[in-house]
Structure formats: structure tokens, C-alpha cells
C-alpha positions as CSV (number, residue, x, y, z in Angstrom):
1,X,116.8,96.5,122.8
2,X,119.0,92.8,122.6
3,X,122.5,94.5,122.8
4,X,124.7,94.0,125.6
5,X,125.2,97.4,127.7
6,X,129.2,96.9,127.3
7,X,128.5,97.2,123.6
8,X,126.1,99.9,123.2
9,X,129.1,102.7,124.1
10,X,130.4,101.9,120.8
11,X,127.2,102.5,118.5
12,X,127.6,105.6,116.8
13,X,125.6,107.9,114.8
14,X,123.8,105.6,112.1
15,X,123.8,102.6,115.1
16,X,121.9,104.9,117.7
17,X,119.0,105.6,114.2
18,X,119.3,101.7,113.9
19,X,118.7,100.9,117.1
20,X,115.7,103.2,117.7
21,X,113.8,102.3,114.5
22,X,114.3,98.5,115.7
23,X,112.7,99.6,119.0
24,X,109.7,101.4,117.4
25,X,109.4,98.4,115.0
26,X,109.5,95.2,117.7
27,X,107.2,97.1,119.7
28,X,105.1,99.0,117.3
29,X,101.7,97.8,118.7
30,X,102.4,99.6,122.5
31,X,104.4,102.8,120.8
32,X,101.1,102.7,118.7
33,X,99.0,103.2,121.6
34,X,101.2,105.9,123.1
35,X,101.0,107.6,120.0
36,X,97.5,107.8,119.4
37,X,96.6,108.6,123.2
38,X,99.5,111.3,123.5
39,X,101.6,112.3,120.4
40,X,98.9,112.4,117.7
41,X,97.3,115.2,120.1
42,X,100.4,116.4,120.4
43,X,101.3,116.5,117.1
44,X,97.2,118.2,116.0
45,X,97.9,121.3,118.8
46,X,101.3,121.9,117.3
47,X,100.0,122.3,113.9
48,X,96.8,124.0,115.1
49,X,98.4,126.5,116.9
50,X,100.2,127.9,113.6
51,X,97.2,128.1,111.8
52,X,95.1,129.9,114.1
53,X,97.7,131.9,115.6
54,X,98.4,133.0,112.2
55,X,94.3,133.6,112.2
56,X,94.7,135.6,115.0
57,X,97.7,137.6,114.4
58,X,96.7,138.6,110.9
59,X,93.1,140.3,112.1
60,X,95.4,142.4,114.7
61,X,97.6,143.2,111.5
62,X,94.5,144.3,109.9
63,X,92.8,146.1,112.8
64,X,96.1,148.0,112.8
65,X,96.3,149.2,109.6
66,X,92.9,150.2,109.9
67,X,93.6,152.3,112.9
68,X,96.2,153.8,111.0
69,X,94.2,155.4,108.4
70,X,91.6,156.5,110.8
71,X,91.7,159.9,112.7
72,X,92.1,160.0,116.0
73,X,89.0,160.7,118.6
74,X,86.5,159.4,116.1
75,X,83.9,157.0,117.3
76,X,85.6,154.6,114.6
77,X,88.8,155.2,116.6
78,X,87.5,154.4,119.4
79,X,86.0,151.3,118.3
80,X,88.7,149.8,116.6
81,X,91.1,150.6,119.5
82,X,89.0,148.5,121.5
83,X,88.5,145.8,119.1
84,X,92.7,145.7,118.5
85,X,92.8,145.6,122.3
86,X,90.0,142.5,122.5
87,X,92.0,141.0,119.4
88,X,95.4,141.3,121.1
89,X,94.1,139.5,124.7
90,X,92.6,136.6,122.7
91,X,96.0,136.1,121.0
92,X,97.8,135.7,124.1
93,X,95.4,134.0,125.8
94,X,95.2,131.6,123.1
95,X,99.2,131.6,123.5
96,X,99.3,130.9,126.9
97,X,96.7,127.9,126.7
98,X,98.3,126.5,123.7
99,X,101.8,126.3,125.9
100,X,99.8,124.6,128.9
101,X,98.6,121.7,126.8
102,X,101.6,121.7,124.6
103,X,103.8,121.8,127.7
104,X,101.5,118.8,129.7
105,X,101.6,116.5,126.3
106,X,105.1,116.6,125.9
107,X,106.1,115.5,128.9
108,X,103.7,112.7,129.4
109,X,104.7,111.7,126.1
110,X,108.3,112.1,127.2
111,X,107.5,110.0,130.4
112,X,105.6,107.3,128.5
113,X,108.1,106.4,126.0
114,X,111.1,106.4,128.5
115,X,109.3,104.2,130.8
116,X,108.1,101.7,127.9
117,X,111.8,101.4,126.4
118,X,113.0,101.0,130.5
119,X,110.8,98.2,130.7
120,X,111.7,96.8,127.5
121,X,115.4,96.8,128.3
122,X,114.9,95.1,131.3
123,X,112.6,92.5,129.8
124,X,109.5,93.7,132.1
125,X,105.9,92.9,130.7
126,X,104.6,96.1,129.7
127,X,101.1,97.1,128.5
128,X,99.2,100.2,127.5
129,X,97.2,100.5,130.5
130,X,100.4,100.1,132.9
131,X,102.3,102.9,131.2
132,X,98.8,105.4,131.5
133,X,98.8,104.7,135.2
134,X,102.4,105.0,135.6
135,X,102.8,108.5,133.5
136,X,101.0,110.9,135.8
137,X,103.5,109.7,139.0
138,X,106.4,110.3,136.6
139,X,105.0,113.2,135.2
140,X,105.8,115.5,138.4
141,X,109.4,114.5,138.0
142,X,109.8,115.6,134.6
143,X,107.7,119.1,135.5
144,X,110.8,120.0,138.3
145,X,113.0,119.1,135.5
146,X,111.6,121.4,132.9
147,X,110.9,124.2,135.6
148,X,114.5,124.0,137.1
149,X,115.7,123.9,132.9
150,X,113.4,127.0,132.2
151,X,115.0,129.3,135.0
152,X,118.7,128.5,133.5
153,X,117.4,129.1,129.8
154,X,115.9,132.8,131.4
155,X,119.3,133.4,133.5
156,X,121.4,132.7,130.0
157,X,119.1,135.0,127.9
158,X,119.1,137.5,131.0
159,X,123.2,137.7,130.6
160,X,123.0,137.2,126.7
161,X,121.0,140.4,126.7
162,X,123.2,142.1,129.0
163,X,126.3,141.2,126.9
164,X,124.4,142.6,123.8
165,X,123.8,145.9,125.8
166,X,127.2,146.3,126.6
167,X,128.4,145.2,122.9
168,X,125.9,147.9,121.5
169,X,127.0,150.5,123.6
170,X,130.9,150.2,123.5
171,X,131.8,148.7,119.9
172,X,128.1,148.8,118.1
173,X,128.9,151.5,116.0
174,X,132.8,150.9,115.7
175,X,134.8,148.9,112.9
176,X,134.9,146.2,115.3
177,X,131.2,146.2,116.0
178,X,129.8,143.3,113.5
179,X,132.7,140.4,114.1
180,X,131.8,140.8,117.9
181,X,128.6,140.8,117.3
182,X,128.9,137.3,115.1
183,X,131.2,136.2,117.8
184,X,128.5,136.8,120.3
185,X,126.1,135.5,118.3
186,X,127.5,132.5,117.6
187,X,128.7,131.6,121.1
188,X,125.0,132.3,122.1
189,X,123.8,129.8,119.7
190,X,126.5,126.9,120.7
191,X,125.6,127.6,124.4
192,X,121.7,126.9,123.7
193,X,121.6,124.1,121.8
194,X,124.4,122.7,124.5
195,X,121.8,123.6,127.3
196,X,118.6,122.1,125.3
197,X,120.8,118.8,124.3
198,X,121.3,118.9,128.3
199,X,117.8,119.1,128.9
200,X,116.5,116.5,126.8
201,X,118.9,114.2,128.4
202,X,117.7,115.1,131.9
203,X,114.3,114.4,131.1
204,X,115.5,110.7,130.7
205,X,117.4,111.2,134.2
206,X,114.5,112.3,135.4
207,X,112.3,108.8,134.6
208,X,115.4,106.7,135.6
209,X,117.4,107.7,138.1
210,X,116.6,109.5,141.9
211,X,117.7,112.8,140.3
212,X,115.6,115.7,138.9
213,X,115.0,119.2,138.4
214,X,119.0,120.5,138.7
215,X,120.3,117.1,139.9
216,X,119.4,115.7,136.9
217,X,120.5,118.4,134.9
218,X,123.9,118.1,136.4
219,X,123.9,114.3,135.9
220,X,123.0,114.8,132.0
221,X,125.6,117.1,131.8
222,X,128.4,114.6,132.9
223,X,126.8,111.7,130.8
224,X,126.9,113.9,127.6
225,X,130.6,113.9,127.8
226,X,132.3,112.1,125.0
227,X,129.0,111.7,122.8
228,X,128.5,115.4,122.9
229,X,129.3,115.4,119.2
230,X,126.9,112.6,118.0
231,X,123.8,114.2,120.2
232,X,124.6,117.4,118.4
233,X,124.5,116.0,114.7
234,X,121.1,113.9,115.8
235,X,119.6,117.6,117.3
236,X,120.2,119.4,114.3
237,X,119.0,116.8,112.2
238,X,115.8,116.3,114.4
239,X,115.1,120.4,114.2
240,X,116.3,120.6,110.6
241,X,113.1,117.7,109.9
242,X,111.0,120.0,112.6
243,X,111.9,122.9,110.5
244,X,111.0,121.8,107.1
245,X,107.6,120.3,108.4
246,X,106.6,123.4,110.0
247,X,107.5,125.4,107.0
248,X,105.7,123.2,104.5
249,X,102.7,123.3,106.4
250,X,103.0,127.1,106.7
251,X,103.3,127.9,103.1
252,X,101.2,124.7,101.6
253,X,98.5,124.8,104.3
254,X,98.2,127.9,106.1
255,X,98.7,130.3,103.6
256,X,98.0,127.9,100.4
257,X,94.6,129.5,99.6
258,X,95.8,129.4,96.1
259,X,96.0,125.5,95.8
260,X,92.3,124.7,96.6
261,X,91.3,123.2,99.9
262,X,91.4,119.7,98.6
263,X,95.0,120.0,98.0
264,X,95.6,122.3,101.8
265,X,94.0,119.5,103.4
266,X,96.2,116.6,101.9
267,X,99.3,118.5,102.8
268,X,97.9,119.1,106.4
269,X,97.4,115.3,106.3
270,X,100.8,114.3,105.4
271,X,102.6,117.2,107.6
272,X,100.7,115.8,110.5
273,X,101.8,112.3,109.9
274,X,105.4,113.1,109.5
275,X,105.4,115.1,112.4
276,X,104.2,112.3,115.2
277,X,106.7,109.8,113.3
278,X,109.2,112.8,114.1
279,X,108.4,113.6,117.6
280,X,107.9,109.5,118.4
281,X,111.6,108.4,116.8
282,X,112.4,111.7,118.8
283,X,111.8,110.4,122.1
284,X,112.9,107.1,121.7
285,X,116.1,108.2,120.3
286,X,116.5,110.9,123.1
287,X,116.3,107.4,125.5
288,X,118.5,105.0,123.3
289,X,121.6,108.1,123.7
290,X,121.1,107.8,127.3
291,X,121.6,104.0,127.6
292,X,125.1,104.6,124.7
293,X,126.4,107.4,127.4
294,X,125.9,105.0,130.0
295,X,127.6,102.4,128.7
296,X,130.5,105.2,127.6
297,X,131.2,106.0,130.8
298,X,131.4,101.9,131.9
299,X,128.1,102.4,134.2
300,X,126.4,99.3,133.9
301,X,123.0,99.4,134.6
302,X,121.9,96.4,136.7
303,X,118.6,95.0,134.8
304,X,117.2,93.1,138.1
305,X,117.4,96.4,140.0
306,X,115.8,98.9,137.1
307,X,112.9,96.1,136.7
308,X,112.5,95.8,140.9
309,X,112.1,99.5,140.8
310,X,110.1,99.9,138.0
311,X,107.8,97.5,139.4
312,X,107.3,100.0,142.5
313,X,105.6,102.5,140.0
314,X,102.8,100.0,139.3
315,X,102.3,98.9,143.1
316,X,101.9,102.4,144.5
317,X,103.5,105.8,145.5
318,X,106.6,106.7,143.0
319,X,109.8,105.9,145.3
320,X,113.0,107.2,143.2
321,X,115.3,104.7,142.0
322,X,118.8,104.6,143.6
323,X,122.0,105.5,142.5
324,X,123.3,102.3,143.9
325,X,121.0,99.9,142.1
326,X,120.2,101.2,139.3
327,X,122.5,103.7,138.6
328,X,125.3,102.0,138.5
329,X,128.0,99.8,139.3
330,X,131.1,100.3,137.3
331,X,132.1,97.7,135.0
332,X,135.4,97.0,134.0
333,X,136.6,97.9,130.3
334,X,138.6,94.9,129.1
């Protein structure tokens, strides 16, 4: 990241893409190591979950259909009931196990990428060994931020459900029902996207500043102002790309028995390669957006102070990055 901080406020959509690509290409060795250690397993788990989850769920559906055509009270009925209970238990245990590993690897990948880019930004020497030693300390702060965001999302969905219930019992069956439902749906999606963007930026704040948890969420809410449109466009492009990869994997690999095993494996490898590149690119982009937002709000990051605080990661217990040092001196906008 060879741009001056003051210049980054003028970076637009394609400028952010260009900056992210330049960072990855220039420091491809360290990012390749991070990808091999963290992002590749994350991508594999994501795609394997689609395959295994579909297999387990299809078994449940098959057993349920057999149960519907079996007379109640017969030995076969009791056997199928027991089998379906076991299959449901295995399914939900697998989902819980997947979510746990996916969350851990996601937070570790975020910590590794953000810390690496911060080192690059300050000109600090960075190695894969150093990144791996730092990641567990940063991961704890990211977990706190994730849990707070989870609480916020849960409360948001509870409120949305209450609104939906009120709509259903009041005007759901009237002529105004459909227009209001569309309005509620659009409002919900807008709020959900906004909260997701705030959460991603809060993850970067949790690594580079003293705030974590709800403090990081509040901080990211202030930072994203003025750059929300750019962030939304990037968010939808990344989500659209992810959906395309996921859908292609489902059609060509999970449900692609008719095209042959060799073709299924080939398409699976292609989806796997595209997915880990997308994840790495997305993590780098969200960090670049952080620096762009800082510059937009005329908050000049002291590189020497940030470098000094990053050094603390290597020397021992984590010490939060103080706002007065890293977070920022206001610079005069000419």
C-alpha cells in the first residue's frame, strides 16, 4: 500500500479493487502461505458442507417418505421412526460442528489478513511465522466482536418477526397486505445488508484499534459514513460471486451425477479454486476499505505508532492499540 493516507479518501470502487489486487500480488508469498494454512481449509469446509449436508438431508427425506407409506404401530414403522430420529440428530450435530470450525477459521483468516496488511502499511517486516504467532491473540478480540454482532442480528430478527406477526394479524389479508409486506421485506433486507457491512468493518477495527465488541461496531458505524454506497456495491458483488460459485457447485457437483465422476471432480476443483481466491480478495478488500474510510474522515494513522503497537503482538501479551496513537490524529484537509 504505497499510497499516502491523504490520497486514499479519493479511491473509488475500482480503485479499491486495484489496491486490493496490488497488495495481494506484491506480497503474494505471505498471502499464499496464509491461504494454504487457513483459507484453503475454510474453502474446503464450506464446499464439503454443501455436499455432506445435502447427503444427510436427502436421507432424512427418503426415510420420511417411507414412514408416510408405512402403517403406524408396525415394527417397520418403529424402526423407521428411530432411524429418522438418528438421522436428524446426526444432521444437526454435523451442522453445529461445521458452524464451529467455519467460524474459527473465518476469524483466524480475518486476523491473519488484517494484521499482515497493517504490517505492510507501516513497512514493518512480516513473516508467516510471525503472523501465525499473532493470530491467536487477535482472534479473541474478533470473537468478542462476532458475539456482539450475533446478539445484534438476533435482536434485529426478533423485532422483524414481531413486525411480521403484527402485519399478519392486522392487514395481512387486506388489499394493503401485499404492498406493506414488500415494504417490510425491502426494509429488512436493507437493514440486514447494512448490519453485515458494519460487522465486517468492525472486525478490522477490532484488530487495529482499542475497540472491540459493541465499541468496534459503533466505531465502524461512524467510519462507513460517506463510503456506504461503495461498500454496498462491493458487498453485493462479492455476495453475487459467492452465490454463483455455490450454485455452480450444487448443480455440477452435488447434483451432477449425470455428467460423470471425472467432470464432477473437475468442476469441484474449479469451484474450490474460485472460492478461496474470492475469500482472500474479500478479506483484503474489507481492510482496504478501512483505510479508505479513515482517510475520508481525515483521520491520519501514525505509521510509526501503529508499527510499535504491532510489535507488541510479537513480544508478549496483547496490548490494545490506543486511539491517541493509532487511531488517529486529525490532519488538515486542504
